[in-house]
C-alpha positions as CSV (number, residue, x, y, z in Angstrom):
1,X,-133.6,-236.6,-62.7
2,X,-131.4,-234.7,-65.2
3,X,-128.8,-232.2,-64.0
4,X,-129.8,-228.5,-64.4
5,X,-127.3,-225.6,-64.6
6,X,-129.7,-222.8,-64.3
7,X,-128.7,-220.1,-61.8
8,X,-131.0,-218.0,-59.6
9,X,-129.1,-214.9,-60.7
10,X,-130.8,-215.2,-64.1
11,X,-134.3,-214.8,-62.6
12,X,-136.1,-211.8,-63.9
13,X,-137.6,-210.8,-60.5
14,X,-135.9,-209.6,-57.3
15,X,-134.5,-212.4,-55.1
16,X,-135.1,-212.1,-51.4
17,X,-134.2,-215.6,-50.2
18,X,-133.3,-219.0,-51.7
19,X,-136.9,-220.1,-51.5
20,X,-138.1,-217.0,-53.3
21,X,-135.3,-217.4,-55.9
22,X,-136.4,-220.9,-56.7
23,X,-140.1,-219.8,-57.0
24,X,-139.0,-216.9,-59.2
25,X,-137.0,-219.0,-61.5
26,X,-139.8,-221.6,-61.7
27,X,-142.5,-218.9,-62.4
28,X,-140.2,-217.3,-65.0
29,X,-139.6,-220.6,-66.7
30,X,-143.3,-221.6,-66.7
31,X,-144.3,-218.3,-68.3
32,X,-141.8,-218.7,-71.0
33,X,-142.6,-222.3,-71.6
34,X,-146.3,-221.4,-71.8
35,X,-145.5,-218.8,-74.4
36,X,-143.5,-221.4,-76.4
37,X,-140.1,-219.8,-75.3
38,X,-138.1,-222.3,-73.4
39,X,-135.6,-220.8,-71.0
40,X,-132.0,-221.2,-72.1
41,X,-129.0,-220.6,-69.8
42,X,-125.6,-219.7,-71.3
43,X,-122.5,-221.3,-69.8
44,X,-118.8,-220.8,-70.1
45,X,-116.4,-223.6,-70.8
46,X,-115.4,-223.5,-67.1
47,X,-119.0,-224.1,-66.1
48,X,-119.4,-227.3,-68.1
49,X,-119.9,-230.5,-66.1
50,X,-117.0,-232.9,-65.7
51,X,-118.6,-235.4,-68.1
52,X,-118.9,-232.9,-70.9
53,X,-115.3,-231.7,-70.5
54,X,-114.1,-235.3,-70.0
55,X,-115.8,-236.4,-73.2
56,X,-114.1,-233.7,-75.3
57,X,-110.8,-234.2,-73.6
58,X,-110.9,-238.0,-73.7
59,X,-111.9,-237.9,-77.4
60,X,-109.1,-235.5,-78.3
61,X,-106.6,-237.7,-76.3
62,X,-108.1,-240.8,-78.1
63,X,-108.6,-242.5,-74.8
64,X,-111.6,-244.9,-75.5
65,X,-111.6,-246.2,-71.9
66,X,-112.0,-242.7,-70.4
67,X,-114.7,-241.8,-72.9
68,X,-116.7,-245.0,-72.3
69,X,-116.5,-244.6,-68.5
70,X,-118.5,-241.3,-68.8
71,X,-121.7,-243.2,-69.9
72,X,-124.3,-244.9,-67.8
73,X,-124.8,-248.6,-68.6
74,X,-128.0,-248.0,-70.7
75,X,-127.0,-244.7,-72.3
76,X,-127.9,-243.8,-75.9
77,X,-125.8,-242.1,-78.5
78,X,-127.1,-240.9,-81.9
79,X,-124.5,-240.1,-84.5
80,X,-124.7,-239.8,-88.3
81,X,-128.1,-241.4,-88.5
82,X,-127.3,-244.3,-86.3
83,X,-128.3,-245.0,-82.7
84,X,-126.1,-246.9,-80.2
85,X,-127.8,-248.3,-77.1
86,X,-126.0,-249.4,-74.0
87,X,-122.3,-249.3,-73.2
88,X,-121.3,-252.3,-75.4
89,X,-122.7,-250.6,-78.6
90,X,-121.4,-247.2,-77.5
91,X,-117.9,-248.8,-77.0
92,X,-118.1,-250.2,-80.6
93,X,-119.0,-246.7,-81.8
94,X,-116.2,-245.1,-79.8
95,X,-113.6,-247.7,-81.1
96,X,-114.7,-247.2,-84.7
97,X,-114.8,-243.4,-84.6
98,X,-112.2,-242.1,-82.1
99,X,-109.2,-242.5,-84.4
100,X,-110.8,-241.7,-87.8
101,X,-109.6,-238.1,-88.0
102,X,-107.1,-235.8,-86.4
103,X,-108.8,-232.6,-85.2
104,X,-108.3,-229.5,-83.1
105,X,-111.3,-228.4,-81.1
106,X,-112.2,-224.8,-80.2
107,X,-115.0,-224.1,-77.6
108,X,-117.6,-221.7,-79.1
109,X,-120.4,-221.6,-76.5
110,X,-122.6,-223.7,-74.2
111,X,-126.2,-223.6,-73.0
112,X,-128.6,-225.6,-71.0
113,X,-132.3,-225.8,-71.9
114,X,-134.9,-228.2,-70.6
115,X,-132.3,-230.6,-69.1
116,X,-130.1,-230.8,-72.3
117,X,-126.7,-229.3,-72.2
118,X,-125.5,-228.2,-75.6
119,X,-121.8,-227.6,-75.9
120,X,-120.7,-226.1,-79.3
121,X,-117.2,-226.5,-80.7
122,X,-115.4,-225.8,-84.0
123,X,-113.7,-228.9,-85.2
124,X,-110.8,-228.4,-87.7
125,X,-109.0,-231.4,-89.1
126,X,-108.4,-233.9,-91.8
127,X,-112.0,-234.9,-92.3
128,X,-114.0,-234.1,-95.5
129,X,-114.7,-230.3,-95.5
130,X,-112.0,-229.7,-92.9
131,X,-114.1,-227.4,-90.6
132,X,-117.4,-227.9,-88.9
133,X,-119.2,-226.2,-86.0
134,X,-120.9,-229.0,-84.0
135,X,-123.1,-229.0,-80.9
136,X,-122.7,-231.9,-78.6
137,X,-126.1,-232.4,-76.8
138,X,-125.8,-234.1,-73.5
139,X,-128.3,-235.4,-71.0
140,X,-126.7,-236.3,-67.6
141,X,-128.0,-238.2,-64.7
142,X,-127.9,-237.2,-61.0
143,X,-124.3,-238.6,-60.7
144,X,-123.1,-236.5,-63.7
145,X,-122.8,-239.4,-66.1
146,X,-124.0,-239.3,-69.7
147,X,-127.4,-240.7,-70.3
148,X,-127.8,-239.5,-73.9
149,X,-125.6,-237.8,-76.5
150,X,-126.7,-236.4,-79.8
151,X,-124.9,-234.2,-82.3
152,X,-126.3,-231.2,-84.2
153,X,-125.3,-228.3,-86.3
154,X,-124.0,-225.6,-83.9
155,X,-126.0,-223.0,-85.8
156,X,-129.3,-224.7,-84.9
157,X,-131.8,-222.5,-82.9
158,X,-132.6,-224.9,-80.1
159,X,-131.2,-227.6,-78.0
160,X,-133.1,-230.8,-78.7
């Protein structure tokens, strides 16, 4: 099961109890999905799960051990057209990438949609182009560890 960060306060119908709130959110989501409009919940940086914050903080600190520890054993990472499966391959990716460039990272926004948490950041640094807005797309397990990580242009319309 994938973590969800939807809140009952975002339901579009009155909430009378926890049970009715869950039903309202489910009904609201189903009607939007049937119409082809998946429900997206906006999040603040403070609402991000520990693994998401830990990934960004660990990468900025260049702490490969802390970053690797955030992934489940059979996790998958896709970056720059390559896919890394399992922690040994992910560790190789981390080791080959974490020290490539010096960057500063500014949080832009975050959202959760259909079990994927997209956290967008502006990266500025000594890489080609010097500035990029990037969305880190996380799938987390029930324990809050990273199952899948993809990267996309932060201006893209939807979380994959």
